[in-house]
N, C-alpha and C positions, 0 to 999 in steps of 0.2 A: 033630472038635472045632471049635466056632465061636469066633471071635475078635472078635465084634461086641458083647461085653458090657463096656461102660464101660472101655475100655482106658486112658483118662486121666481123672483126677478133675477135676471142674469146680466152682467156686464160684459159687453162684447170686447174681444181683444184679439188683435192679430198675432199670428204664431211667432213672427220674427221681431216683436217688440219685447224689450226688456222691462219687465214689471218689477219695479223696486219694491213695491209693497209685497209682492209674491216672494221676492228674495228675502225680505225681512221676515216673512212668515216662515219660510223654510229655516231661517236661524232660530226663530223662536220655537218652532215645532221640534227642532233637533237640539235644543240647548242643552239637554242631558248629555247627548253625544259629544257636543263641542266641549262642554265643561270636562267630561271624562278624559278626552284626548288631550286638552290643554293641561289638566292636572297631571296626567301621566308624563307628558313631555317636560313640563315644569319640574316635577319630581326628579326626573333623570338629569335635567340641567343642573338643579341644586346638588344632587349627588356628585355629579362631575366636577362642579366648581369647588366643592369641599374635599372631595376625595381624590381627584386627579393629582398626579405628581407635578409639583411646581416646576417651572423651567426658569432658570436664571440666566442672565446675560452678562458676560464680561467683555469689555472692550479696551483696546489700547490705541495709541496714536504714535506714529513715527513720521519724521520729516526727512525727505531726501534733499540734501544740499547740492548745489551745482559743483562746488569745490571747496577745499579747505583753503579760505582766503588768506589767512596768515601765513601759511606755508607757501602759497602760490606767490605772494609778494616777494618772498626771499629766493624761491627756486625758479620762478618764471616759467618758461615754455616747457621745460622738462616735467614740472609738476602737472601742467595741463594735459600732458599725455595720460597720466594715470587718473585724472579727476575729471574726465569728460562728462558732460551732462547726460544722465541716464533717464530714460522715459519713465513716467510712472507706471505704464503698463508693464514694462519690463520688471520693475521692482515688485509689483503685485504678484507677478507670476513667480518671481524668486521667493517672495514671502510664503507662498503656499506650495513650493516645490517639495518634492518627495524627500529630498535630503533634509531640508529644515524641519518638515513636519515629522519625519522619521526620528530624528534626533530627540524631539520633544516626547514622542511616544515611548522611546526607550529610556529616556531620563526619568519620566513620571510613572513608568510601568502602565501605561494606559491600555495595554493589551491584557492586563489582569483586572478582573472585576471581583471585588470582595465586598459584600455588604451583609447586614444582618438578615435573618429570615424573619419577616413580618406576619402578624396575623392577617388572614385574608380580608381584603376590602378596606377595613378600618385601621389595621395595624400601622400602616406607614403614616397615616394622618396623625394617629396618637403619638408616634414617635417624633413627629415634626414639632408637635406643640410642647414636647418635654424639653427640659433644660439639657444643653449639650455638655454641660460641665459635670453632671452627676448621673449615675445610672438610675433610670426610672424603675419603680417598684412593679414587678409583673402583675398584670390584671388577671384575676380569676386563677392565680397560681400557675400560669402558663409561662414558665421560666424558659422554655425552649425558644420562645419568640423574643425578638428585640422590641422594647417598648420606649426606647430613647436613650441616648448616651453611649451606645455600643460603638466600638470602633475596631477595625482590623487593618493592620499595615502588612502588605506582603511585598517583598522586594524581588522575589524570584519564584516563578512557578512554570516549570517546564513539563510539557505533556506531549505524547505523540500527537500528530496532526489529526488522527482519527477522533481524538477526544477534544478537539477545539470546540468551544462553545457548550460543552457538556457540564452540567451542574455537579460539583463536588460539594460535600458537606463537611464543614469544620465545626467541631463541637468543643467549645471552650472547657477547660478543666480548672482545677484549683492549682495555685502557685505557678501561673504562666504556662501550664501545660495544656495541650490540646490533642485531639484525634481527628483524622481526616477519613472520610468515607467516599468511596468511588461512586459514579452515577448510579450503580446498582445496589448501593447501601452496604458494600463490603468494606471493611477496614483495610486501608492501604498505607497510612503514615500515622506515627504517634511520636510526640517529641515536645520540646520547650521552645520558648520564643528565643530567637538568636541563632538557633542551630540550622545547618543545611541537612535537610532530611531527604533520603532517597528511598523510593518504594517501587513496587511492581504491580502493574495491572495486567489483565489479559491482553490489553492493546499495546503495552510496552511500558518502559520505565517512566517514573515522574520524579521530580525534584522540587522541593519547597523550602522557601526561607521566609519565616514570619519574623517581622521586626517588632511587632507589638500587637497586643490584643487587650481590649478593655471590654470586660463582659462578666456576667455572673456565670458560675459553673453550670454547664448544661445549655447555655445559650447557643444556638446554631447560627452559622453563617453559610451564605451561599458563595461558593468559590468556583470561578471558571477562567479559562484562558482562551484568548482569541488569536487568530493569526495576526502577527505583527504587520505583515504587508496589507492585509485587509483593513485592519484598524487604521493604518496610515492613510489608506484611500478613503475610507469613510470620513476621517478627520479633515482630509483636503476638501471633500465635498461639503462639509458642515461649516468649514471656515468661510466667513464672509469677509473678503478684503476688497476695498474700494477707495479711490481718491476722493476726499471729502468735497474738495472744490476743484474744478477742472483746471489743470496746469498750475495748481498750487504746490504740488509736491508733498502735500500733506496727506498720509494714507491712514485710514482706519482699519482696525482688525477686530472683528466681532464673532463671538462663539457662544452658542446657547447650550445649556446642560442642566441636569437635574441636581448636581452637586455644585453649590456656588463656589466653594473654596478650590475644588478641583478644576472647575472651569477657568477660574481666574489664573490658577497656577499653569494651566495648559497654554493660555494666551501669552502669559509672560515668558514661558519657556520658548515658545515659537519666536516671540520678539527678540529675546536675548540670542538665540540661536542664529536668527537672521543678521543681527548687528555683528556678531562674532564672525560670521562667515564673510560679511561685507568687509570687515577689516582684513580677514585672512586673504581675501581675493586681492586687495590692494597690496598687502605685503608680499604676496606671492609674485605679483608683476615686478615689484621692485627687486626681489631677490633674483627673478629671472634676468633682468637687466644687469645686475651686479655680476652674476656669473658670466654673462657675455663679455662685460668689460674686463673682468678679471683674466679672461682667456686672451684679450687683445692687448692689453697693457704691456706684458713682457715682449711680445713681438714688436710693438711700436718703439719700445725703449731700445731694443737691439738694433732696429732700422736707424734710429736717431744716432746712436753711438757710432755706427758704421759711416753714416753720412758726415758726422763731425770729423771722423778719423780721415776720410778721403779728402775732405776740404783742407785739413791742416797739412796733410802729405802735399797737396798742390801748393799751398802757400810756402812751405819749406823748399820746394823745388824751383818755383817760379818767382818766389818773392811776392811782396804785396802788389796786387793788382787793383789799380784805381778805376772804378766804373764811372762812366759819365752819368749825367741825370737820366738819360733815356734808359740806361741799363738798370739803374737803381729802381726806376718806375716799373719797368718790366718785371724785375725780381719781385717787387712787392705785390703786383697784380697777380702773378702766377701763384704766389703763396696764399693770397686771400682767396683765390679761386679754388685752390685745393682744399683750403679749410671749409669753405662753404659746401664744396661737393662732399666732404666727409660728414659734415653735420646733416646734410639733407639725405645721405644714404642712411645714416643712423635713425633718423626720423622715419624714413621709409620702412626700415625694418620693424619699428615699433607699431607702425599703422598696419603693416601686414599681419601682425598678431591678432588684430580685431577685425580688419576688413579684407576683402578680396582685392586683387591687383586692379580690377575694374572700377573700384570705388573712387568717386570724385576726388577725395583727399590724396589717394595714392597716384592717380594720374596727374594731379597738379604738381606734385613733387617730381614725377617723371619728367614733365615739361621743363621744370627748372633745371634738372640735371642735364637734360639735352642742351639747353642754353649755355650752361657752364662749360660743357664739353667743347661746344662750338668756340667759346671765348678762349678756352685753353689752346685750341688748335691755332687760332689767330696769334696768340701771344707767342706760341712756340715758333711760328713762321717769323715773327720779328726778331726773336732770339738768333735764329739761323742767320740773319743778315749781319750780326755783329762780327767783329774780328775773332779769330779762333781763340785767342787767350781769353778775351772777354766772354766768349760763349762758354768756355770750360769753367770760368769763375762763376758766371751767372748760374750754370747748371748745378755746380756743386753747392753754391750757397742757397739755391732754390730747394734743394734736397734737404739741407740742414733746417731751413725755415719751415718747410712743410711738415717734416717729421717732428719738429719741436712743436708746432702749433697743433698737430693731431695729438701728440702725446699729452700736451697740457689740457686740451679740450676734454680728452677722455678721463684724465685725472680729475678734473673738476666735476664731470658728469658722475664719476664713481662716488666722489665725496658727496654730492647732492643726494644721490640715491641712498647712500647710507644714512643720511640725515632723514630722508623721507621714511625709509623702512623703520627707523628707530622711533619716530614720531607719528606713525600712520594711524589715524583714527577712523578712516573710512568717511564716506560722505552721507551716512545715515545717523540720525540721533533720535533717541526715544523721547517723545513729548510727555506721553502719559502711559504709565504702566496700568494694567488691569487691577482692579480692586475687588474684593469679595462683596458681591451684591447682598444687600439685606432684604430686598423685596423681589418676588418673582415678577417676570414680564408676562407670564401667562400661566394658568388661566386667569383672566380678569374676571374676578367673581361676579361683580355687579353687571358687567356686559354679558357674561355667559347667562346669568339668570334672566336678564331682560330678554336676551335673544331666544332663550328657551321658551319663555312666556309668549313672545311674539310668534315663534314657530309653532308652538302648540295651538295657539288661536287660529293661525292660518291652516294648520293641518286639521283642526276640528271643523272649521268652515268648509274646507275642501271635501272632507269626509261627508258633511252634510249635503253638499251639492252633488257629490258623486252618488251618494245614497239615493238622493232624489232623482238623479238621472237614470239610475239603474232600476229603481222602482217604476218610474215612468207611469204612475198610476193615473186614473181619471180623476179629475177635479171639478170640471164644469158640469153643473146640472143639465145644461142644454145639451152638451154632448152626451151625457148619460141618457137623456130622454130619447135622443135621436138613435142611439144604439139599441136600447132595450125596447123602445116603442111603448114607453110607459111614463107617466108623469112622476116628477119628483115632488112628493108631498111636503117634505120638510127638510131643513138643514139644521142638524144638531151641532152646536159649537162644542169645541174642546173645553173641558172643565178640569181645573186643578183640584177642586174639592172632591171630585169623583174618585180621584186617586186614593185619597184618605179614606173614603167611604169603602172603596173596594178592598183596601187592606184590612179594615175592620171585618168585613165579611169573610175574607179568606181565613181569618183567625177564628171563625165561628163564634164570635162574641154574641151574646144574647141580644134580642131585639132586631127590628128592621133596619137594614142597611141600604136604604134607598136614597138617592140624591134628592128626589122630590119631597121626602120627608125631612131629611137632615138639612137641606138648603133649598127651600121652595122657591127662592128668588134667584137662583143660579141661572146663568145665561143658557145653559144646556137644557134646563126644565122649561124655560120659555119656548125653546124649540120644540119640546115634546108637546107643549100646550098647542102650538101651531098645528102639530100633526093631528092632535085630538079634534080640532076644528075641521080639518080636511077630511078626517075619518067619518065625521058625522054625515058628510054629504055622500060619501061612498056607501055607507051602511044603509042609506035610505034606498039605494038601488040594488044592494047585494041580495043574493038568494037567502042568506041567513045572517045571524049576528056573530059568526065565528070569524075571528081574525088570525090567520096564521102569519107568524113573523119568522123569517129565515134569513139566510145570507149564503154567499159563495163558499166561504171557508170560515174556520174559527177565528176568535179573538178580533171581531170587528165591531163590537158593541151590540150584538143582537139581544142578549139577555138583558143588558142595561136598558135598551130601549123598551123591552116587554115589560119589565118590572116598573119602570117609571111611567109608561103609558097607562098601565093598570092603576097606579095610584092616582094620576091626574083625572082618569075617567071616573074613579070612585069618589074623587073630591067633588064632582058636580052632581052627586046623587045617583049615579049609575051603579047597579049591582053588577060587580065584575068578578069573573072567575079567571084566574091565570093558571095555566097548565104547563108544567115542565114536560114537554114532549120529547126531550133528548134523554132517552132511557139509558144511555151509555155514559155521558159525561155531564149531564145537567147539574147546574149548581144554583138554581133558583131557591133552594131551601137555605142556602147560605145567605142570600140577600134578605130573606125574611127572618132569619134566625130560627129556623124549624128543623125538626128531625125528619128523616127521609125513610123511615121503616117501611112505610106502605104508601103506594101512589098509583099512577097511571096503569102500570102493568097489572096491579091487583083489580082495578076496575074493569080493564079489558078481559081479565080472567073470570069476571062474574060478580065481584063485590059491588055493593051499592055505593053511589056517589056520597050519600050522607055519612057513610061509615069511613070514608077515606079523606074527605076534604077538611082542611084546616080553616074553621070558621072565623070570620071577623079578625083576620090578622091585622087589618087596618079597617077603619069603618068602610062598610060597603065593599070589602075586598076579601074574597076567599082564595085560598091556595091549594093546588093539587100538585105534590112533589113528584119526582121520578121514581120514588120508592126505592126498593132494594135493587132494581135493575133486573134484566133478564138476558140470558146468553144469546138469544136470537131475536132482537127487537123487529127486524124487518118481517119475519115470518108471523109474528103476533100482529103487526099492523096491516098484514095482507088480508086478513079474513074480514067477514061482514060485521064482526062484533064492534070494530072501531067506529063505523058509521052509527051504530046504535048508541054507543057511549057519547059520541059528539052531539047527537041529537038530544040526548038526555040533558047535557050540559046546556045547549042552547035554549032549551025550554026553561031551565031553572034559573037563568040569569039574563040580564040585559045584554051583556057583552061577554064573550068568551075569547080569551087571548091564549093561543097556542104558541109556545116558544119551542121551536124545532131545530133539529141539527143542521149543519151546513149541507148545502145541496151537492156540492162537488165532492164531499167526503163519503156521504152514505145516501141511501134511497129513501130514508124515512120521511123526509120533508115531502117528496113526490106523493108518498102514499097517504100522508095526513092531509095534504093540501086539497085532495079531491073532496073532502068533506068540510072545507072552509069556504065561506062565501066571499072572503076578502084575503088576498095574499100580498103581504108587504115584504119587499126585499131590502135588506140593510146593507148598505155599502160604506166602507170606511174611506175617508178622504185620502186620495192619492196612494191607495193600497191595491187597487184592482186594475188589471190590464183590460183592454178592449176584448181580447180572446176570452178571458175569464168571465166577463159579463155576459158575452154572447153564449158561452157554453152553459152558463147557469140557467138563462132564459130558455135556452134550447131544451135542456133537460126537463125543466118544469113544464114547458109547452108540450113536450112528447108525452108527458104524464097527464095531460089535460087540465093542468094548473097554470093558467095564465097570470102573469104578474100584474097586479092592479095598480100598484104604486111603489115608489122607491123613496128610502130615507137615506140621506147622506149624513154620516155620523163623523164625530171627532174632527170637525173642520176648524182649523186655527182661526181665531177671531180676526186676524188681520191678513188672512189668505186672500180674501176676496171681498167683493161688495155685497155678496149675497148671504154672508154669515149673519145670523140673527143677533141683534143688540137689544138688551133689556130696555124698555121704555123709560124707567125711572132712573137710568143711568146716563140718559142723554142730557146735554145742557138745554135750558129753556131758550127759546128764540121768540122774537117778537112776532106777533100775529098768531 
């Protein structure tokens, strides 16, 4: 009878299909790996969420007004010259300009970093949870570290550029005294709070002024000085300035930092500096105009006095000259034109301070001035047509009126500018100052922990899929049969209970640690029973009743199958002998809870079977262990004595099971297999490549040991349609 006719059903599947059940089985098979990776990343996430330095956010709001409306109503066009609408983009750039930010850096000494030395990893977290009003008690007596409530205020710390960002150590003493060590640990300064201390290091002189220290004697602080220019540049990059709503003129200033109070103070210093500079810019413009007018007024007054004197001299010499209506109109028009020309020229000078001559505002004034000059030329021609006496009178009166008007206008402008300078407030006002934040903006502990859990789960699943892809092992019984040219006799499902049984065996606990004994209804044992059925057909045709069980490499379930197959065969009344043929690393004695002082090597050496075998370890089941081992097992197996020993065993029992070493590791299996009528090859699900299977069958075939059947072990229960399911666990169906 042949047993090569489809012993195991196989579900067909195309290679390019995504089998969701297979993916699920990969997840189940690698659940330990997934759980480990998830737990590791989650632990890191929790540690980061609770130990990471919190980041606080400080924000302020300013509003840029078009003009000072109350002042504009009184001063008119002159005020508009200084209160022109500024774009939000320009004000944003001014807010984070180097001048404004540098003032804040120097005012708050942001280029000096002074903070307590904390215990590694957890010290900062402990200090944050302590009260800021009182000094926390040192933990474990470690007074050198800060545990909460410590503070150090430094107003001056000058070091050579080569010592920028180098860590100095300040050690607090009693009575407001302290000592400073350089980066190499050498004393460099010693003094009291409030004193300016000078010291010398190998790199150059240092100067320090400490304004206050709150700490126990012996507490250490980390003190460093950074480049002011670099600190300013970094703060400019960190500063977030943006218009809150487009074209609203409302600008938000935001800054993140690990010190809530210092971050808020930094934002407020920048805002105040910006407002102060805005007022200063406006006042400087007014002062510049006042200086210009102050230089022009004495000259205009002199011109006016000379014009009045010439006119009075003319009247004394010629007497009163009566002008007709046309002459008076000409005189008024000429005076008005001169006044307008002077006003436009003054306005043009103001515009040139902000714009180029080609700017539309400047060119518009130039066009008006050209028109006024043409009008003045026309009026001059009309004056030339008057009688000589009237021409002279008109000319002198015109000079008096023009100089008087110019002088009066400049006097009015000077008075207006004086008022503007005295009441100048700029066109920027602070809507909200920054306040000290009570809660950090990051890390968000709940979000970090949830993200870590999700990331860990994804990483675990990815690792499982990558592991599966890298292993790329054989899974399909049909594919295995085609490659090995041997039938798959049985599929042994993965068993969770076997793990507990195996742990008990590894601890050498007394008694048999066999799954078929501990859990005879386990799904894996049902698979072994199916192998027992298939094996009965094979033994009917085999040369003898000796069954060798081997595999390509270690840790594939070979000894598990041997021991459980022996038990299920013995349970149906067969007298079974199981032999541990792995004289190097065999562990069958652990499965059955037996000593291994003497075994197979001793029998090959000449001892009798009766003196070595462990009788009735279980009903109908005897065991022959690997004994104390031998230094050269292959040489011992190579002789004729092995055949005699196997023949003795075959005569004494119904079935002899030989558990042998891996084929690819040593040659023992090839030597033992010559004396076995049936050879079973154990393969673990998804653990063997095509090349590995082919090499195993090639080595056995070269030794004259054909593979009679294959057993696929440790198959996940949901990996395929061919995994064995226990009959009693299936739901009842009609019919």
